[in-house]
A tleap script that builds the chain and sets N, CA, C and O, in Angstrom:
source leaprc.protein.ff14SB
mol = sequence {
  NMET ILE GLY ILE TRP LEU ALA GLY ALA ALA
  VAL VAL ALA LEU ILE ALA GLY VAL LEU ALA
  ARG ALA ARG VAL ALA ARG THR VAL SER ASP
  ASN ASP PRO VAL VAL THR ASP GLU VAL LEU
  ARG ALA LEU PHE GLU GLU GLY ARG VAL GLU
  VAL ALA ASP VAL ASP GLU PRO LEU ASP GLU
  GLU GLU ILE ARG ARG ALA GLU ASP GLU PHE
  TRP SER SER GLU TRP GLU ASP ALA GLU PRO
  TRP SER CARG
}
set mol.1.N position { 74.100 108.680 110.179 }
set mol.1.CA position { 74.560 109.226 108.916 }
set mol.1.C position { 76.033 108.907 108.688 }
set mol.1.O position { 76.431 108.553 107.578 }
set mol.2.N position { 76.843 109.032 109.743 }
set mol.2.CA position { 78.272 108.757 109.581 }
set mol.2.C position { 78.520 107.275 109.314 }
set mol.2.O position { 79.510 106.899 108.685 }
set mol.3.N position { 77.600 106.439 109.805 }
set mol.3.CA position { 77.724 105.003 109.550 }
set mol.3.C position { 77.590 104.677 108.073 }
set mol.3.O position { 78.266 103.782 107.566 }
set mol.4.N position { 76.726 105.396 107.388 }
set mol.4.CA position { 76.561 105.184 105.946 }
set mol.4.C position { 77.831 105.566 105.207 }
set mol.4.O position { 78.258 104.859 104.294 }
set mol.5.N position { 78.440 106.687 105.600 }
set mol.5.CA position { 79.691 107.114 104.963 }
set mol.5.C position { 80.811 106.122 105.234 }
set mol.5.O position { 81.595 105.819 104.335 }
set mol.6.N position { 80.897 105.614 106.449 }
set mol.6.CA position { 81.930 104.623 106.770 }
set mol.6.C position { 81.704 103.326 105.999 }
set mol.6.O position { 82.660 102.713 105.522 }
set mol.7.N position { 80.452 102.906 105.876 }
set mol.7.CA position { 80.151 101.703 105.109 }
set mol.7.C position { 80.516 101.908 103.635 }
set mol.7.O position { 81.076 101.016 102.998 }
set mol.8.N position { 80.198 103.076 103.106 }
set mol.8.CA position { 80.557 103.370 101.720 }
set mol.8.C position { 82.062 103.376 101.510 }
set mol.8.O position { 82.562 102.855 100.513 }
set mol.9.N position { 82.785 103.971 102.461 }
set mol.9.CA position { 84.248 103.993 102.362 }
set mol.9.C position { 84.818 102.585 102.460 }
set mol.9.O position { 85.793 102.260 101.783 }
set mol.10.N position { 84.216 101.751 103.298 }
set mol.10.CA position { 84.674 100.362 103.431 }
set mol.10.C position { 84.445 99.601 102.133 }
set mol.10.O position { 85.296 98.815 101.719 }
set mol.11.N position { 83.306 99.825 101.488 }
set mol.11.CA position { 83.019 99.151 100.215 }
set mol.11.C position { 84.000 99.600 99.143 }
set mol.11.O position { 84.500 98.776 98.377 }
set mol.12.N position { 84.280 100.893 99.082 }
set mol.12.CA position { 85.239 101.410 98.097 }
set mol.12.C position { 86.626 100.820 98.352 }
set mol.12.O position { 87.311 100.422 97.410 }
set mol.13.N position { 87.042 100.761 99.614 }
set mol.13.CA position { 88.350 100.191 99.944 }
set mol.13.C position { 88.403 98.713 99.596 }
set mol.13.O position { 89.425 98.227 99.112 }
set mol.14.N position { 87.314 97.995 99.837 }
set mol.14.CA position { 87.265 96.571 99.516 }
set mol.14.C position { 87.364 96.348 98.010 }
set mol.14.O position { 88.093 95.463 97.562 }
set mol.15.N position { 86.649 97.131 97.240 }
set mol.15.CA position { 86.702 97.002 95.776 }
set mol.15.C position { 88.100 97.342 95.263 }
set mol.15.O position { 88.624 96.649 94.391 }
set mol.16.N position { 88.702 98.397 95.793 }
set mol.16.CA position { 90.058 98.772 95.367 }
set mol.16.C position { 91.049 97.670 95.712 }
set mol.16.O position { 91.948 97.386 94.919 }
set mol.17.N position { 90.909 97.048 96.864 }
set mol.17.CA position { 91.802 95.958 97.251 }
set mol.17.C position { 91.669 94.758 96.339 }
set mol.17.O position { 92.668 94.153 95.949 }
set mol.18.N position { 90.433 94.410 95.996 }
set mol.18.CA position { 90.200 93.267 95.099 }
set mol.18.C position { 90.783 93.551 93.717 }
set mol.18.O position { 91.406 92.677 93.114 }
set mol.19.N position { 90.584 94.763 93.217 }
set mol.19.CA position { 91.131 95.113 91.902 }
set mol.19.C position { 92.660 95.107 91.908 }
set mol.19.O position { 93.282 94.643 90.953 }
set mol.20.N position { 93.265 95.618 92.975 }
set mol.20.CA position { 94.728 95.623 93.068 }
set mol.20.C position { 95.267 94.200 93.145 }
set mol.20.O position { 96.273 93.879 92.512 }
set mol.21.N position { 94.601 93.351 93.917 }
set mol.21.CA position { 95.046 91.958 94.036 }
set mol.21.C position { 94.920 91.234 92.695 }
set mol.21.O position { 95.790 90.442 92.333 }
set mol.22.N position { 93.850 91.502 91.964 }
set mol.22.CA position { 93.679 90.878 90.652 }
set mol.22.C position { 94.750 91.339 89.682 }
set mol.22.O position { 95.255 90.545 88.888 }
set mol.23.N position { 95.105 92.630 89.740 }
set mol.23.CA position { 96.151 93.143 88.843 }
set mol.23.C position { 97.495 92.508 89.160 }
set mol.23.O position { 98.237 92.146 88.247 }
set mol.24.N position { 97.818 92.367 90.439 }
set mol.24.CA position { 99.082 91.731 90.827 }
set mol.24.C position { 99.090 90.271 90.399 }
set mol.24.O position { 100.100 89.784 89.889 }
set mol.25.N position { 97.989 89.570 90.596 }
set mol.25.CA position { 97.914 88.164 90.200 }
set mol.25.C position { 98.068 88.011 88.698 }
set mol.25.O position { 98.731 87.085 88.231 }
set mol.26.N position { 97.458 88.918 87.935 }
set mol.26.CA position { 97.575 88.859 86.479 }
set mol.26.C position { 99.009 89.124 86.039 }
set mol.26.O position { 99.503 88.478 85.115 }
set mol.27.N position { 99.681 90.065 86.690 }
set mol.27.CA position { 101.061 90.381 86.352 }
set mol.27.C position { 101.982 89.214 86.673 }
set mol.27.O position { 102.860 88.874 85.880 }
set mol.28.N position { 101.785 88.605 87.830 }
set mol.28.CA position { 102.649 87.509 88.263 }
set mol.28.C position { 102.420 86.265 87.422 }
set mol.28.O position { 103.373 85.547 87.119 }
set mol.29.N position { 101.187 85.995 87.041 }
set mol.29.CA position { 100.890 84.761 86.309 }
set mol.29.C position { 101.477 84.767 84.906 }
set mol.29.O position { 101.668 83.699 84.323 }
set mol.30.N position { 101.771 85.937 84.345 }
set mol.30.CA position { 102.328 86.009 82.996 }
set mol.30.C position { 103.801 85.650 82.948 }
set mol.30.O position { 104.311 85.309 81.881 }
set mol.31.N position { 104.491 85.718 84.061 }
set mol.31.CA position { 105.943 85.509 84.079 }
set mol.31.C position { 106.297 84.139 84.628 }
set mol.31.O position { 105.646 83.630 85.540 }
set mol.32.N position { 107.344 83.550 84.056 }
set mol.32.CA position { 107.887 82.326 84.615 }
set mol.32.C position { 108.670 82.674 85.870 }
set mol.32.O position { 109.185 83.786 85.986 }
set mol.33.N position { 108.770 81.742 86.812 }
set mol.33.CA position { 109.528 82.049 88.026 }
set mol.33.C position { 110.998 82.290 87.712 }
set mol.33.O position { 111.579 81.596 86.877 }
set mol.34.N position { 111.596 83.264 88.374 }
set mol.34.CA position { 112.995 83.594 88.154 }
set mol.34.C position { 113.884 82.624 88.921 }
set mol.34.O position { 114.910 82.173 88.412 }
set mol.35.N position { 113.487 82.312 90.131 }
set mol.35.CA position { 114.272 81.405 90.967 }
set mol.35.C position { 113.620 80.035 90.919 }
set mol.35.O position { 112.529 79.827 91.450 }
set mol.36.N position { 114.311 79.105 90.272 }
set mol.36.CA position { 113.811 77.737 90.180 }
set mol.36.C position { 114.672 76.832 91.038 }
set mol.36.O position { 115.666 77.273 91.615 }
set mol.37.N position { 114.292 75.576 91.120 }
set mol.37.CA position { 115.074 74.616 91.896 }
set mol.37.C position { 116.491 74.477 91.336 }
set mol.37.O position { 117.451 74.342 92.094 }
set mol.38.N position { 116.617 74.511 90.014 }
set mol.38.CA position { 117.940 74.384 89.397 }
set mol.38.C position { 118.824 75.570 89.762 }
set mol.38.O position { 120.016 75.410 90.023 }
set mol.39.N position { 118.238 76.747 89.777 }
set mol.39.CA position { 119.003 77.947 90.129 }
set mol.39.C position { 119.460 77.864 91.571 }
set mol.39.O position { 120.608 78.194 91.870 }
set mol.40.N position { 118.592 77.432 92.470 }
set mol.40.CA position { 118.970 77.306 93.878 }
set mol.40.C position { 120.057 76.256 94.079 }
set mol.40.O position { 120.991 76.466 94.853 }
set mol.41.N position { 119.936 75.125 93.384 }
set mol.41.CA position { 120.973 74.091 93.509 }
set mol.41.C position { 122.331 74.622 93.043 }
set mol.41.O position { 123.346 74.397 93.703 }
set mol.42.N position { 122.350 75.323 91.913 }
set mol.42.CA position { 123.606 75.885 91.404 }
set mol.42.C position { 124.167 76.903 92.391 }
set mol.42.O position { 125.379 76.967 92.595 }
set mol.43.N position { 123.305 77.685 92.993 }
set mol.43.CA position { 123.759 78.687 93.960 }
set mol.43.C position { 124.367 78.024 95.178 }
set mol.43.O position { 125.421 78.452 95.649 }
set mol.44.N position { 123.723 76.985 95.700 }
set mol.44.CA position { 124.243 76.306 96.887 }
set mol.44.C position { 125.516 75.521 96.587 }
set mol.44.O position { 126.417 75.476 97.425 }
set mol.45.N position { 125.608 74.904 95.415 }
set mol.45.CA position { 126.761 74.076 95.087 }
set mol.45.C position { 127.960 74.910 94.656 }
set mol.45.O position { 129.078 74.658 95.104 }
set mol.46.N position { 127.746 75.896 93.796 }
set mol.46.CA position { 128.849 76.661 93.226 }
set mol.46.C position { 129.061 78.010 93.889 }
set mol.46.O position { 130.138 78.595 93.778 }
set mol.47.N position { 128.050 78.505 94.571 }
set mol.47.CA position { 128.170 79.805 95.211 }
set mol.47.C position { 127.865 80.971 94.288 }
set mol.47.O position { 127.960 82.128 94.697 }
set mol.48.N position { 127.501 80.677 93.049 }
set mol.48.CA position { 127.149 81.738 92.109 }
set mol.48.C position { 126.196 81.167 91.072 }
set mol.48.O position { 126.053 79.952 90.940 }
set mol.49.N position { 125.549 82.060 90.341 }
set mol.49.CA position { 124.580 81.644 89.338 }
set mol.49.C position { 124.895 82.357 88.034 }
set mol.49.O position { 125.095 83.571 88.017 }
set mol.50.N position { 124.938 81.609 86.953 }
set mol.50.CA position { 125.118 82.182 85.625 }
set mol.50.C position { 123.751 82.572 85.086 }
set mol.50.O position { 122.821 81.765 85.092 }
set mol.51.N position { 123.633 83.797 84.626 }
set mol.51.CA position { 122.371 84.276 84.080 }
set mol.51.C position { 122.560 84.540 82.599 }
set mol.51.O position { 123.486 85.243 82.195 }
set mol.52.N position { 121.680 83.975 81.800 }
set mol.52.CA position { 121.734 84.227 80.365 }
set mol.52.C position { 121.281 85.658 80.120 }
set mol.52.O position { 120.211 86.063 80.574 }
set mol.53.N position { 122.087 86.415 79.410 }
set mol.53.CA position { 121.770 87.813 79.138 }
set mol.53.C position { 120.834 87.869 77.937 }
set mol.53.O position { 121.258 87.731 76.790 }
set mol.54.N position { 119.555 88.074 78.225 }
set mol.54.CA position { 118.572 88.121 77.145 }
set mol.54.C position { 118.387 89.529 76.617 }
set mol.54.O position { 117.781 89.719 75.563 }
set mol.55.N position { 118.897 90.519 77.332 }
set mol.55.CA position { 118.781 91.902 76.880 }
set mol.55.C position { 119.880 92.198 75.870 }
set mol.55.O position { 120.993 91.681 75.968 }
set mol.56.N position { 119.550 93.026 74.913 }
set mol.56.CA position { 120.558 93.425 73.945 }
set mol.56.C position { 121.465 94.478 74.582 }
set mol.56.O position { 121.025 95.217 75.463 }
set mol.57.N position { 122.700 94.555 74.157 }
set mol.57.CA position { 123.615 95.527 74.758 }
set mol.57.C position { 123.164 96.958 74.474 }
set mol.57.O position { 122.529 97.242 73.459 }
set mol.58.N position { 123.509 97.842 75.394 }
set mol.58.CA position { 123.130 99.238 75.248 }
set mol.58.C position { 123.981 99.918 74.183 }
set mol.58.O position { 125.171 99.632 74.058 }
set mol.59.N position { 123.379 100.805 73.430 }
set mol.59.CA position { 124.084 101.597 72.436 }
set mol.59.C position { 124.573 102.866 73.136 }
set mol.59.O position { 123.824 103.831 73.288 }
set mol.60.N position { 125.836 102.850 73.557 }
set mol.60.CA position { 126.372 103.949 74.346 }
set mol.60.C position { 126.432 105.255 73.552 }
set mol.60.O position { 126.270 106.333 74.123 }
set mol.61.N position { 126.661 105.165 72.263 }
set mol.61.CA position { 126.696 106.374 71.439 }
set mol.61.C position { 125.318 107.036 71.382 }
set mol.61.O position { 125.214 108.259 71.469 }
set mol.62.N position { 124.275 106.243 71.237 }
set mol.62.CA position { 122.912 106.780 71.221 }
set mol.62.C position { 122.568 107.401 72.580 }
set mol.62.O position { 121.926 108.450 72.641 }
set mol.63.N position { 122.986 106.765 73.640 }
set mol.63.CA position { 122.750 107.303 74.987 }
set mol.63.C position { 123.467 108.641 75.146 }
set mol.63.O position { 122.903 109.595 75.682 }
set mol.64.N position { 124.725 108.706 74.673 }
set mol.64.CA position { 125.495 109.940 74.767 }
set mol.64.C position { 124.835 111.072 73.987 }
set mol.64.O position { 124.757 112.205 74.463 }
set mol.65.N position { 124.356 110.749 72.769 }
set mol.65.CA position { 123.672 111.760 71.950 }
set mol.65.C position { 122.406 112.269 72.632 }
set mol.65.O position { 122.160 113.474 72.661 }
set mol.66.N position { 121.614 111.372 73.173 }
set mol.66.CA position { 120.378 111.773 73.844 }
set mol.66.C position { 120.674 112.608 75.084 }
set mol.66.O position { 119.956 113.564 75.376 }
set mol.67.N position { 121.720 112.253 75.806 }
set mol.67.CA position { 122.089 113.021 76.999 }
set mol.67.C position { 122.569 114.419 76.611 }
set mol.67.O position { 122.201 115.401 77.256 }
set mol.68.N position { 123.390 114.516 75.559 }
set mol.68.CA position { 123.858 115.827 75.103 }
set mol.68.C position { 122.692 116.689 74.635 }
set mol.68.O position { 122.653 117.889 74.904 }
set mol.69.N position { 121.731 116.068 73.926 }
set mol.69.CA position { 120.562 116.811 73.470 }
set mol.69.C position { 119.731 117.298 74.655 }
set mol.69.O position { 119.226 118.421 74.642 }
set mol.70.N position { 119.591 116.459 75.672 }
set mol.70.CA position { 118.828 116.847 76.857 }
set mol.70.C position { 119.467 118.041 77.558 }
set mol.70.O position { 118.779 119.005 77.892 }
set mol.71.N position { 120.783 117.982 77.783 }
set mol.71.CA position { 121.440 119.047 78.533 }
set mol.71.C position { 121.630 120.321 77.708 }
set mol.71.O position { 121.823 121.396 78.277 }
set mol.72.N position { 121.579 120.218 76.381 }
set mol.72.CA position { 121.738 121.416 75.564 }
set mol.72.C position { 120.413 122.141 75.340 }
set mol.72.O position { 120.412 123.259 74.826 }
set mol.73.N position { 119.302 121.542 75.707 }
set mol.73.CA position { 118.008 122.193 75.511 }
set mol.73.C position { 117.838 123.354 76.484 }
set mol.73.O position { 118.400 123.361 77.579 }
set mol.74.N position { 117.047 124.335 76.054 }
set mol.74.CA position { 116.804 125.525 76.873 }
set mol.74.C position { 115.757 125.202 77.933 }
set mol.74.O position { 114.795 124.473 77.692 }
set mol.75.N position { 115.978 125.763 79.096 }
set mol.75.CA position { 115.068 125.527 80.205 }
set mol.75.C position { 114.461 126.842 80.642 }
set mol.75.O position { 115.134 127.871 80.680 }
set mol.76.N position { 113.189 126.797 80.970 }
set mol.76.CA position { 112.538 127.975 81.525 }
set mol.76.C position { 112.811 128.014 83.019 }
set mol.76.O position { 112.874 126.977 83.678 }
set mol.77.N position { 112.972 129.231 83.548 }
set mol.77.CA position { 113.175 129.350 84.992 }
set mol.77.C position { 111.897 128.968 85.708 }
set mol.77.O position { 110.795 129.258 85.242 }
set mol.78.N position { 112.056 128.320 86.835 }
set mol.78.CA position { 110.906 127.927 87.629 }
set mol.78.C position { 110.282 129.151 88.287 }
set mol.78.O position { 110.958 130.138 88.575 }
set mol.79.N position { 108.987 129.062 88.516 }
set mol.79.CA position { 108.311 130.146 89.196 }
set mol.79.C position { 108.714 130.134 90.671 }
set mol.79.O position { 108.946 129.071 91.247 }
set mol.80.N position { 108.796 131.295 91.267 }
set mol.80.CA position { 109.159 131.309 92.688 }
set mol.80.C position { 108.074 130.654 93.530 }
set mol.80.O position { 106.899 130.649 93.161 }
set mol.81.N position { 108.488 130.100 94.669 }
set mol.81.CA position { 107.556 129.403 95.549 }
set mol.81.C position { 106.535 130.354 96.177 }
set mol.81.O position { 105.354 130.030 96.304 }
set mol.82.N position { 107.009 131.497 96.553 }
set mol.82.CA position { 106.087 132.459 97.185 }
set mol.82.C position { 105.875 133.629 96.262 }
set mol.82.O position { 106.728 133.932 95.428 }
set mol.83.N position { 104.775 134.272 96.398 }
set mol.83.CA position { 104.478 135.417 95.530 }
set mol.83.C position { 104.498 136.680 96.307 }
set mol.83.O position { 104.271 137.753 95.748 }
savepdb mol mol.pdb
quit
């Protein structure tokens, strides 16, 4: 009887592993490699790498407003751990 449970657990673990591997492969295949031969050559020759900033700059005023709103909100006291 315990052999059936172990076999079932092995099948579930195998299926979960295959699904996780497929998800990682799908995630990786969508992105271009970050480190290319050109990047490595520049790193070895110059000692540094220039990265094009594709992200837009952060709006510090919006961040400040959101932080002030977060800290000014009312909080409920946590329930005690023991009763």
